Residue frames as qw, qx, qy, qz and C-alpha x, y, z in Angstrom:
[[0.954, 0.017, -0.071, 0.290, -8.21, 5.48, -13.95],
 [0.420, 0.608, -0.211, 0.640, -5.82, 8.39, -13.98],
 [0.438, -0.704, 0.233, -0.508, -6.83, 9.38, -10.42],
 [0.945, -0.314, 0.058, -0.062, -6.16, 5.90, -9.26],
 [0.798, 0.354, -0.134, 0.470, -2.75, 5.85, -10.88],
 [0.074, 0.718, -0.251, 0.645, -1.94, 9.14, -9.15],
 [0.698, -0.595, 0.150, -0.371, -3.12, 7.75, -5.83],
 [0.982, -0.032, -0.041, 0.179, -0.96, 4.66, -6.23],
 [0.552, 0.517, -0.183, 0.628, 2.03, 6.87, -7.07],
 [0.287, -0.728, 0.201, -0.589, 1.44, 9.17, -3.97],
 [0.854, -0.475, 0.115, -0.181, 1.11, 6.24, -1.59],
 [0.919, 0.161, -0.084, 0.351, 4.25, 4.54, -3.04],
 [0.384, 0.606, -0.184, 0.671, 6.24, 7.69, -2.79],
 [0.462, -0.706, 0.218, -0.491, 5.14, 8.46, 0.78],
 [0.953, -0.294, 0.068, -0.010, 6.09, 4.90, 1.83],
 [0.800, 0.330, -0.114, 0.489, 9.40, 5.08, 0.05],
 [0.155, 0.689, -0.225, 0.672, 10.33, 8.49, 1.51],
 [0.685, -0.673, 0.004, -0.280, 9.45, 7.41, 4.97],
 [0.322, 0.617, -0.684, 0.218, 12.48, 5.32, 5.02],
 [0.394, -0.288, 0.741, -0.460, 11.10, 3.01, 7.77],
 [0.881, 0.145, 0.097, -0.440, 9.02, 0.67, 5.57],
 [0.510, -0.296, 0.787, 0.181, 10.24, -2.80, 5.17],
 [0.121, 0.142, -0.766, -0.615, 10.04, -4.73, 1.93],
 [0.041, -0.354, -0.932, 0.064, 6.98, -6.54, 3.17],
 [0.074, 0.645, 0.420, -0.634, 5.25, -3.30, 3.96],
 [0.155, 0.480, -0.359, -0.785, 6.04, -1.84, 0.56],
 [0.102, -0.039, -0.923, -0.368, 4.90, -5.01, -1.21],
 [0.013, 0.495, 0.825, -0.274, 1.68, -5.02, 0.88],
 [0.163, 0.643, 0.147, -0.734, 0.97, -1.36, 0.21],
 [0.166, 0.346, -0.591, -0.710, 1.50, -1.76, -3.59],
 [0.117, -0.165, -0.954, -0.221, -0.60, -4.97, -3.78],
 [0.031, 0.571, 0.676, -0.465, -3.35, -3.39, -1.56],
 [0.124, 0.539, -0.099, -0.827, -3.34, -0.33, -3.72],
 [0.173, 0.147, -0.776, -0.589, -3.70, -2.34, -6.91],
 [0.127, -0.382, -0.915, -0.006, -6.64, -4.42, -5.44],
 [0.076, 0.623, 0.475, -0.617, -8.39, -1.31, -4.10],
 [0.152, 0.429, -0.354, -0.817, -8.11, 0.32, -7.44],
 [0.231, -0.023, -0.852, -0.468, -9.45, -2.70, -9.24],
 [0.126, -0.441, -0.868, 0.190, -12.31, -3.30, -6.78],
 [0.005, -0.741, -0.477, 0.472, -13.41, 0.08, -5.89],
 [0.496, 0.564, 0.384, 0.537, -11.87, 2.11, -8.73],
 [0.034, -0.961, -0.082, -0.263, -11.71, 5.43, -6.80],
 [0.292, 0.616, -0.495, 0.539, -8.85, 7.15, -5.09],
 [0.546, -0.511, 0.411, -0.521, -10.25, 6.33, -1.61],
 [0.986, -0.057, 0.095, -0.123, -10.39, 2.72, -2.42],
 [0.693, 0.535, -0.333, 0.351, -6.88, 2.83, -3.74],
 [0.009, 0.616, -0.506, 0.604, -5.54, 4.57, -0.71],
 [0.748, -0.365, 0.273, -0.483, -7.64, 2.34, 1.62],
 [0.983, 0.141, -0.111, 0.037, -6.32, -0.81, -0.01],
 [0.493, 0.591, -0.428, 0.474, -2.76, 0.55, 0.29],
 [0.279, -0.605, 0.459, -0.588, -3.21, 1.14, 3.97],
 [0.920, -0.177, 0.208, -0.282, -4.66, -2.34, 4.65],
 [0.884, 0.346, -0.232, 0.213, -1.80, -3.86, 2.58],
 [0.227, 0.644, -0.494, 0.538, 0.78, -1.93, 4.52],
 [0.588, -0.466, 0.436, -0.498, -0.71, -3.07, 7.83],
 [0.995, 0.034, 0.007, -0.089, -0.57, -6.66, 6.55],
 [0.645, 0.557, -0.364, 0.376, 3.01, -6.23, 5.71],
 [0.164, -0.632, 0.494, -0.574, 3.71, -4.77, 9.22],
 [0.857, -0.268, 0.252, -0.359, 1.91, -7.70, 10.83],
 [0.927, 0.301, -0.186, 0.128, 4.00, -10.15, 8.57],
 [0.344, 0.629, -0.493, 0.493, 7.21, -8.50, 9.77],
 [0.442, -0.548, 0.442, -0.556, 6.28, -8.70, 13.45],
 [0.955, -0.106, 0.158, -0.228, 5.41, -12.46, 13.17],
 [0.909, 0.343, -0.096, 0.217, 8.50, -13.28, 11.24],
 [0.230, 0.741, -0.396, 0.490, 11.08, -11.21, 13.16],
 [0.747, -0.599, 0.136, -0.254, 10.68, -13.18, 16.42]]
């Protein structure tokens, strides 16, 4: 559990420090990381979930910024 928490923190910090992530991308990354941690339980599942969530947030922004 500690490793998953560290992975979530790292992903959130990287997304926040990038400065180019929108709110939808950040929410997607956080939600995806939480789901990945709950389903897979490992750091790779957490990071994978965060990346999928970030991508979903990016697609959401593209569709709603037209």
